[in-house]
NUKOL-730479 format. One record per residue: residue in one letter; x, y, z of N, C-alpha, C in turn. Coordinates in pm, whole numbers, plus 50000, padded with zeros to 5 digits. Last residue first. Example, Ala and Ser with C-alpha at 12.3 -4.5 7.8 and 13.67 -1.06 7.14 Angstrom:
! residues 2
s512854977550708513674989450714512905000350787;a513194943150780512304955050780513204967050780;
//
This chain:
! residues 121
e795836617450107796446604250108796286597549978;d794356640050073795796641250061796456627550051;e791766631750129792086635249992793596635749972;e791856628950406791636616950322792036619750178;e792176655250488793256645550516793096633250429;e789746666150410790956670850345792106661250369;e787996653250585787866650850441789146655150369;e788776663950831788966649650807788906646550658;g787966690650799789376687650820789666672950793;e785226688050784785946692850667787426689650679;e784686679451046784376670550934785146674850810;e785416702051193786126689451214785916680051098;g783546720851102784976723351082785776710551098;e781166710051194781376711051050782856713051019;e781566712751470781426699351412781676699751262;e781646740751495782826732851532782756718951470;d779046747551416780186752551339781436744351369;e777566735451619777406730851481778586735151396;d778386750951837778646736451836778566731051694;e777406776151762778846774251775779206759451771;d774656771251770775286775151644776786772951650;e774306765852041774036755351943774696758451810;d774946790852151775756779152184775556767952083;d772886806652047774266809552011775166797552039;d770666795252171770776794852025772216797351982;d771186801252441771096787352396771276786352246;d771016828552462772336822552472772316808152423;d769246850752292769086837352346770446830652345;d768876884852364769706874452305769406861152373;e766386907452288766866898052388767646887052319;v766956939152171766636925452132767236916252237;i765676971252199766546961252261766056947352221;f764166992452116764806984352013765726973752070;k763297007852323762277000652245762896990752147;t765447021752413765067009752489763997001752416;w765777044852271766457032952220766117020352297;d763887069052178763927060352294764487046852248;v765427097352028764797084252010764947076052138;s766847120852051765527120352112764807106952096;e769287118651918769297121652061767937119352126;y768507114351652769247103951725769177106151875;t765117125651592766567127051587767237116451673;r762457122151637762967119251503764477120151492;g761597130751882761397116751848761927112751712;a760997163151770761067154351887760737140051845;n761237184451592761677171151551761807161451668;v760367207051731759657203151609759997188751570;s762217208051940760797206451971760007202051848;a764647211251806764437199451890762957197351920;w764227236051681764477224151601764197211451681;l763997252651909762887251551814763017238751731;s766567249452015765397245652093764187243752003;d768097260051807768297246151848767107241051927;m767157286551809766927278151691767107263351724;g768027294852066766607295252029766307286151911;f770797292052046770057284352146768577283752110;g771277310851837771617296651821770867287851920;t770427334751960769777329951839770037315151818;i772267336252172770827335752200770067330252079;g774707337052028774437326552127772957325152155;e774347360351876774517347451809774237335951904;a774247379552080773077377651993773157364251921;v776867376752179775707373952266774467371352182;l778347384451950778527371152010777347367352100;v777437410851912777227400751807777347386751865;g778317422752152776897422352118776577411952013;a781077420152122780407413452233778907412352206;v781417436851897781767422551890781077414752001;i780527461852005779877455951887780147440851881;w782357465852217780907465652242780177458652127;t784737466752071784547456252171783057454752203;i784267490251933784367477751857784197465851951;y784337508152151783117506852071783127493851991;a786957505252240785857501852330784557499752251;a788317514552011788557501052062787417496552153;n787457541151983787107531251881787267516951933;s786087557452272787217552652192786747541952093;k783607565452374784667575352360785847570452276;g781657545952417781577554452300782747563752278;f781837531152658782087524652529782217534252410;t781697548952884782347535852892782747530652754;n780387571852806781657573252878782417559952883;y778097560552694779037567752609780397569052677;w776907549852922777297540852813778337547752726;s776417573353066777367563653121777807553653014;s774567585552891775827592252924776847582352979;l772457567252894773167569952769774527576452795;a771727569253163772187556453110772957558452981;g770937596053177772047591353259772607578153209;a768697596953010769917603952970771117599253050;p766887566652953767247578153037768597584052998;i765277559552656766397555752742766777568052824;g761857569752680762997564452607764067560052705;p758777586552630759627577652709760737571852623;g758787620252488758317606652507759267598352590;s761457640152362760017638352382759677623552397;s764087642452302763737643052444762247640552468;a764277642752031764787630952100764377630852246;n761287654851877762587657251940762997644552014;r759807643651576759797644851722761197647651772;i758857660851290759887652451351759867654751501;s756077659451078756747666151190757687656151258;p756747651250736756027649550862756807656250975;a756887673350462757617664750556756807663250684;a755317692350335755167678350297755827668950398;r756137716650445754737712750456754567697750430;q758827716850379758447717450520757007713150538;i758647716650101759267705250169758857705150315;g757497741850057756797729650014757347717250084;t759477758550154758167758850216757387746150181;r761547752249975761707749750118760347749150187;v760447761249738760767747149752760907743549899;g760297788449794759077780949765759287765949780;s762957795149819762097796649936760787789049915;r763807789649555764397782749669763507783649791;l762307807749409762137793349386762647785449506;a763327831549506761907828749522761647813849506;t765957829049422765657830549563764197827249591;f765677828349147766207816649215765897817149365;i764827853849099763937842849067764387830249141;m767117866749179765887869549245764887858249220;
//
């Protein structure tokens, strides 16, 4: 008898302390027809439900990856290899200078070859 009174008192206290719980049908939400068709398509079998979860994860990963890549590119604009304007670093080659250097190298090579022949004799 004491336990029954305690139990009912605890229940009454819990009901008073707990916030009121809204029914699932109250307020705007997902229409019942949409939930019913989703359940008929994906919720009835484990294979369909797992397919739904895997597809959802892949789509969420793609959206998140694209978003993070876009954010990274906008924050680091001009600092990454892809975003640098490489036309600013073009060096004009002077063909005349290269030709003169090659001529000098050839002359030095000929002189060294003549010196080695004299030493061998």
